[in-house]
Structure formats: structure tokens, C-alpha cells
C-alpha positions in Angstrom: -32.6 -40.1 9.6 -33.6 -42.7 12.1 -37.3 -42.0 11.4 -36.5 -42.3 7.7 -34.8 -45.7 8.2 -37.7 -46.9 10.2 -40.2 -45.9 7.5 -38.0 -47.6 4.8 -38.0 -50.8 6.9 -41.7 -50.9 7.6 -43.2 -54.3 7.4 -46.3 -53.9 5.2 -47.5 -57.4 5.9 -48.5 -56.2 9.3 -51.1 -53.9 7.9 -52.0 -54.9 4.3 -52.0 -57.7 1.8 -50.9 -55.3 -0.9 -47.4 -55.6 -2.3 -44.9 -53.4 -4.2 -43.6 -54.6 -7.6 -40.5 -52.9 -8.9 -40.6 -53.3 -12.8 -37.1 -53.3 -14.3 -36.2 -52.9 -17.9 -33.2 -52.0 -20.1 -33.0 -48.5 -21.5 -32.0 -47.1 -24.9 -28.2 -47.5 -24.5 -28.6 -51.1 -24.1 -26.8 -50.9 -20.7 -28.8 -48.5 -18.6 -31.3 -50.1 -16.2 -34.5 -48.3 -15.5 -37.3 -49.2 -13.0 -40.5 -48.0 -11.5 -42.8 -49.3 -8.9 -46.5 -50.2 -8.7 -48.9 -51.5 -6.0 -50.6 -54.9 -6.5 -53.4 -56.3 -4.5 -51.4 -59.3 -3.2 -48.5 -61.6 -3.6 -47.5 -62.9 -7.0 -45.0 -65.7 -7.9 -45.8 -66.3 -11.6 -44.8 -63.5 -14.0 -47.7 -64.4 -16.3 -50.0 -63.4 -13.6 -48.6 -59.8 -13.5 -50.2 -57.0 -15.4 -48.3 -55.5 -18.4 -47.4 -51.9 -17.9 -45.9 -49.0 -19.9 -43.5 -46.1 -19.8 -42.4 -43.0 -21.7 -39.9 -44.4 -24.2 -39.1 -40.8 -25.4 -37.4 -40.3 -22.0 -35.2 -43.5 -22.4 -34.1 -43.1 -26.0 -36.5 -45.9 -27.2 -39.5 -43.9 -28.8 -40.5 -40.7 -30.3 -42.4 -38.0 -28.3 -45.5 -38.2 -30.5 -45.8 -41.9 -30.0 -43.9 -42.6 -26.8 -45.5 -45.5 -25.1 -43.5 -48.6 -24.7 -45.1 -51.8 -23.2 -43.5 -53.8 -20.4 -43.9 -57.5 -20.4 -43.0 -59.2 -17.1 -40.7 -62.2 -17.6 -39.1 -63.1 -14.3 -39.7 -62.4 -10.5 -37.2 -62.0 -7.7 -37.6 -61.2 -4.1 -36.9 -57.6 -3.3 -34.0 -57.3 -0.9 -34.6 -53.6 -0.3 -38.4 -53.7 0.6 -38.4 -57.2 1.6 -41.5 -59.0 2.8 -43.7 -60.1 -0.2 -42.5 -57.3 -2.4 -40.8 -58.3 -5.7 -38.4 -57.2 -8.4 -39.8 -57.9 -11.9 -37.5 -58.3 -15.0 -39.3 -57.1 -18.1 -38.7 -56.8 -21.7 -40.1 -54.1 -24.0 -42.6 -54.0 -26.9 -44.5 -51.5 -29.1 -48.3 -51.2 -28.4 -48.8 -53.4 -31.5 -46.8 -56.2 -29.7 -43.5 -56.1 -31.6 -40.3 -56.1 -29.7 -38.5 -52.8 -29.8 -35.0 -52.8 -31.3 -33.3 -52.7 -27.8 -35.2 -55.8 -26.7 -32.5 -58.4 -27.0 -34.4 -60.9 -24.8 -37.0 -61.6 -27.5 -34.5 -63.0 -30.0 -32.5 -64.9 -27.2 -35.8 -66.5 -26.1 -36.5 -67.8 -29.6 -33.1 -69.5 -29.7 -33.5 -71.0 -26.2 -36.9 -72.3 -27.1 -35.6 -74.1 -30.1 -36.1 -78.0 -29.5 -32.5 -78.7 -30.4 -31.2 -76.1 -27.9 -33.7 -77.2 -25.3 -32.5 -80.8 -25.7 -28.9 -79.8 -24.8 -29.9 -77.9 -21.7 -27.2 -75.2 -22.0 -25.7 -74.2 -18.7 -24.0 -70.7 -18.2 -21.8 -69.4 -15.5 -21.1 -65.7 -16.0 -18.1 -64.0 -14.2 -19.1 -60.3 -14.0 -16.1 -58.0 -13.3 -16.9 -54.3 -12.5 -15.1 -51.3 -11.1 -16.2 -49.1 -8.2 -15.5 -45.4 -8.8 -15.4 -42.5 -6.4 -18.6 -40.5 -7.1 -17.2 -36.9 -7.7 -14.0 -37.7 -9.4 -14.9 -40.9 -11.3 -11.6 -42.5 -10.2 -11.3 -46.0 -8.8 -12.3 -46.5 -5.1 -9.3 -46.5 -2.9 -7.0 -44.7 -5.5 -5.5 -41.4 -4.5 -7.3 -38.6 -6.3 -5.3 -37.8 -9.5 -2.8 -40.4 -8.7 -2.0 -44.1 -8.9 -1.7 -46.9 -6.3 1.2 -49.3 -6.4 1.4 -51.7 -9.2 -0.8 -54.7 -9.6 0.1 -57.8 -7.6 -1.1 -57.5 -4.0 -4.9 -56.7 -4.8 -6.2 -59.9 -6.3 -8.4 -61.7 -3.6 -6.6 -59.6 -1.0 -7.5 -58.4 2.5 -6.4 -55.2 4.2 -7.2 -51.5 4.2 -4.3 -50.7 1.8 -5.3 -53.5 -0.7 -9.1 -54.1 -0.6 -11.5 -51.3 -1.4 -15.3 -51.6 -1.3 -15.7 -54.9 0.5 -18.9 -53.6 2.4 -20.6 -52.9 -1.0 -19.5 -56.2 -2.4 -20.7 -58.3 0.6 -24.0 -56.4 0.8 -24.5 -57.2 -2.9 -23.7 -60.9 -2.4 -26.3 -61.3 0.4 -28.9 -59.2 -1.5 -28.6 -61.4 -4.6 -29.0 -64.6 -2.5 -32.0 -63.1 -0.8 -33.5 -62.2 -4.2 -33.2 -65.8 -5.4 -30.3 -65.2 -7.8 -27.9 -68.1 -8.3 -24.9 -66.1 -7.3 -22.1 -68.6 -6.7 -19.3 -66.4 -5.4 -17.3 -63.1 -5.3 -13.7 -62.0 -5.3 -11.4 -59.1 -5.5 -9.9 -58.5 -8.8 -6.4 -57.8 -10.1 -6.8 -54.0 -10.4 -7.5 -52.3 -7.0 -11.2 -51.1 -6.8 -12.3 -53.9 -9.2 -14.4 -56.9 -8.1 -16.2 -59.9 -9.7 -19.3 -61.8 -8.9 -20.4 -65.0 -10.6 -23.9 -66.0 -11.6 -24.5 -69.7 -12.4 -24.8 -72.3 -13.3 -28.1 -71.3 -14.7 -30.0 -72.8 -17.7 -30.8 -70.8 -20.9 -32.6 -67.5 -20.8 -32.6 -67.4 -17.1 -28.9 -66.7 -17.1 -29.6 -63.3 -18.8 -32.5 -62.5 -16.4 -30.5 -63.3 -13.3 -27.4 -61.3 -14.5 -29.4 -58.2 -15.3 -31.2 -58.2 -11.9 -27.9 -58.8 -10.2 -26.5 -55.7 -12.0 -29.7 -53.8 -11.0 -29.2 -54.7 -7.3 -25.6 -53.7 -7.5 -26.6 -50.3 -9.1 -29.1 -49.8 -6.1 -26.4 -50.7 -3.5 -23.8 -48.4 -5.0 -26.5 -45.6 -5.2 -27.0 -46.0 -1.4 -23.2 -46.2 -0.8 -22.5 -43.0 -2.9 -20.2 -44.9 -5.2 -20.4 -45.2 -9.0 -20.5 -48.6 -10.7 -18.6 -48.9 -13.9 -18.9 -51.7 -16.5 -16.3 -50.2 -18.7 -14.0 -53.0 -20.1 -10.9 -50.8 -19.7 -11.7 -48.1 -17.1 -8.0 -47.2 -16.7 -5.6 -47.1 -19.6 -2.1 -48.4 -19.2 -0.7 -51.4 -17.2 -3.9 -52.2 -15.5 -6.3 -55.2 -16.1 -9.5 -54.5 -17.9 -12.9 -55.9 -16.9 -14.6 -58.8 -18.6 -17.6 -61.1 -18.2 -16.0 -64.5 -18.9 -18.8 -66.9 -19.9 -18.6 -70.6 -18.8 -20.7 -72.8 -20.9 -21.6 -76.5 -21.3 -24.2 -78.6 -22.9 -25.7 -82.0 -22.0 -23.4 -83.6 -24.6 -20.3 -81.8 -23.1 -21.2 -82.9 -19.6 -21.8 -86.5 -20.6 -19.0 -89.2 -21.0 -16.8 -88.5 -24.0 -17.9 -84.8 -23.9 -14.5 -83.4 -24.6 -15.0 -84.3 -28.3 -18.2 -82.1 -28.2 -16.3 -79.4 -26.5 -13.6 -79.3 -29.2 -16.2 -79.2 -32.0 -18.0 -76.4 -30.3 -14.8 -74.5 -29.9 -14.0 -75.0 -33.6 -17.4 -73.4 -34.5 -16.6 -70.5 -32.2 -13.3 -70.0 -34.1 -15.1 -69.9 -37.5 -17.5 -67.2 -36.2 -14.9 -65.3 -34.2 -15.5 -61.9 -35.8 -19.3 -62.2 -35.4 -19.0 -63.0 -31.7 -16.5 -60.2 -31.1 -18.9 -57.7 -32.6 -21.5 -58.8 -30.2 -19.4 -59.1 -27.1 -19.5 -55.5 -25.8 -18.6 -51.9 -26.7 -14.9 -50.8 -26.2 -13.7 -54.4 -26.1 -10.8 -53.6 -28.3 -9.3 -51.5 -25.5 -9.3 -54.7 -23.3 -8.5 -57.6 -25.7 -4.9 -56.6 -26.4 -3.1 -59.9 -25.8 -1.9 -58.5 -22.4 -3.3 -58.6 -18.9 -4.7 -62.1 -19.2 -6.4 -61.6 -22.6 -6.1 -62.8 -26.1 -5.6 -60.4 -29.0 -9.0 -59.3 -30.4 -8.1 -60.3 -34.0 -6.9 -63.9 -33.3 -8.9 -66.7 -32.0 -7.1 -69.2 -29.7 -7.9 -71.8 -27.1 -5.9 -73.8 -24.6 -6.1 -75.9 -21.4 -5.7 -73.7 -18.3 -4.6 -70.8 -20.5 -5.9 -67.4 -19.4 -4.3 -65.7 -22.4 -6.5 -67.6 -24.8 -9.9 -66.7 -26.3 -11.4 -69.8 -24.8 -9.9 -71.7 -21.8 -10.6 -75.3 -21.0 -10.0 -76.3 -17.3 -7.6 -78.9 -16.2 -10.4 -80.9 -14.6 -12.4 -81.0 -17.8 -9.4 -82.3 -19.6 -8.8 -84.9 -17.0 -12.4 -86.0 -16.8 -12.9 -85.9 -20.6 -16.0 -83.9 -20.1 -17.3 -80.7 -18.6 -17.4 -77.0 -19.7 -15.3 -74.4 -21.2 -14.9 -70.6 -20.6 -15.3 -68.0 -23.3 -13.0 -65.2 -22.2 -13.8 -62.7 -24.8 -17.0 -61.0 -23.6 -16.5 -57.6 -22.1 -17.8 -56.5 -18.8 -20.6 -54.4 -20.5 -21.8 -57.2 -22.8 -25.6 -58.0 -22.9 -26.0 -61.5 -21.4 -29.1 -62.2 -23.5 -26.9 -61.5 -26.7 -23.9 -63.5 -25.5 -25.5 -66.6 -24.1 -28.0 -67.0 -27.0 -25.2 -66.5 -29.6 -23.0 -69.1 -28.1 -25.9 -71.6 -28.0 -26.9 -70.7 -31.6 -23.3 -71.1 -32.8 -22.5 -74.3 -31.0 -25.8 -76.1 -31.3 -27.8 -74.8 -34.3 -25.2 -73.3 -36.8 -24.0 -75.7 -39.5 -20.7 -74.5 -41.1 -20.9 -74.6 -45.0 
């Protein structure tokens, strides 16, 4: 194993200018991440300088066997925390050979919204709180839980320390540092209310980059849990009963909201979100109805509400925002398994571009 570790950690720059680029894309389920690597002649920092590539879409549920080629378009580059050196991770989206975005390519539509001049002018900022659960590999039961049994009730686990309360910290810290190395704007981590559940935050990030960064942060977490022999779950309600679910609370502001008098812009945006509540819920993740019950720090899925410092509301406005008369708000409805391209662009489209009739 020592020899294997030495080989994995080889510094290629001592012997060659060539680098390894890991091309990453989203598979047919809309949640599964796929990747494969290729050798490039030298370092690259601009995604437009990277070659397009292809893969077998019939093996990812994205094409038929008789016409299986799907084309990868590089969109964002990150430093590779696994291979290090000049090696890179490349976030891609997917197209047909004719250049049409395939149905699971949600980035394409999001990019159109974020490139709209009215959206550009508002400089939408996002901070996404990604909750997730670590599961024991063979039994698919949360890390630290007795197999086939339950720990003590919720209360001592949130932001806790101790072998009887905090499970998986080595994985979480490794992910934190790996994201910082990669160039992701990860802004923090914390243990969550349910034992074995954690959260990391990405942001503030502007526009489409928020989706790119969250997807690559998820990919890095999948790789680290793979190494650790632990299963990553983004299920919004992994354990039924009196246990918190997992969300992806999305903090949001525009230039108008961040400027003096921005609280009025915030209230107008929230009113628009209320009018399109059903449309947003339908785009905010699979299985969210199991999480949004009105209990465990959630609002009921069928009722839109907002409030200051209210974690039981659909949308929460912070005390500081209320005091300053400007700032941001938090959409608490998105599930942990939401697509950040869909959620961020829909929030921008509703609050900036949509005109109620």
C-alpha cells in the first residue's frame, strides 16, 4: 500500500509538462456525477482552450445505443485536490453531436437566464447551504448509528464535538480543505441536527458560477467518501420519523437588495416567489414532500410563508437585514438533492425577469 500511495502522489511536473484533466458531467438521473480523465500537453486555465470530448450516453441513461455519442463542453476549471500539481477538474455540460443541449443539461437554460442584461445588471449573489448525510457503506444506515437501531433523540448533535455526538468529522474536514484547494468559494461547515448529517456552504458566488461550484463541491465529496468507504446521501428525508431532513437553503440577493432601501426590493421579490410557489416547489428537488412537513424547521410544502428570523417559514429574512434595511434573504424550500442550476436560475428569473399579470 505504501508503494501505491507513493505512485498516487507522484509529482508529474518533475518529469513532464503534461497534465491530467478530469472531465465531470451530470448523468441521466440528474443527480449522478460522472467523470473521466484525459492527458493534455500542458497547463490550461481557460475552459474555452480545452478540447470538447465525448462519452457513451447509452451507459448513463442519456442516449440510445445506436446513437450513443454525447459531447462534453468544458465550462469551468478547478484545481484537482487529488492529483494536485497543474492537474485540473473540469465541469462540463452535455450536447448532441449537432450541438443541441440534451434534456438533462440544465446548465444551458440557466446560462441563458444569467446572461440576460437585466439579470447581469442586478449581479445576483448566491450562498447555498448543502446538507447531506453520511451512511455506513454495507447497511446504508447513518454513520455513528447502531446498526438496526437508533441513537438518542436530537438535541446534542448540532455543531457538536465528541465521539458520541459527532460522526465523520475527518471526512468533512478533508472535504473543506479540498474545496479550498480547488478554488471553490466554500465559506464554512457544521454538524447538523441529525447525527451523521453535515452541511457545507458555498458562496457568495455570482450567477452561473454558483451552480458550477456546488456541483464540483459535490463531486469532491463523492470522491472523498469513496476513499473513506462511506456512502454520501442527498436524500431530503433519509430517516423517517422525528429526525430532521436535509435541505439546500439558498441565500440570495441582488444589487438592488444590497443597496440602501433594499428591504423594499426584498419584500417585492418575496411576493413574486409567493405567487409562483407551486412552480418553485416542483423544481426544488425530488422527495421534498417528505421533508417539507411544517415540522423539523420547515414550512409546509403547500403553504408559502416568510418571516424575520423564522426557520419554520418558506423564506427567512435575517435580523441583520431587517435592521440594516438591506441585504439578502434565504429560500429554505430547496431539497438537498436539488439541481443548483435550476434553483438559482429560477429564483433570478422569478424575482428579476418575471412580470406578474
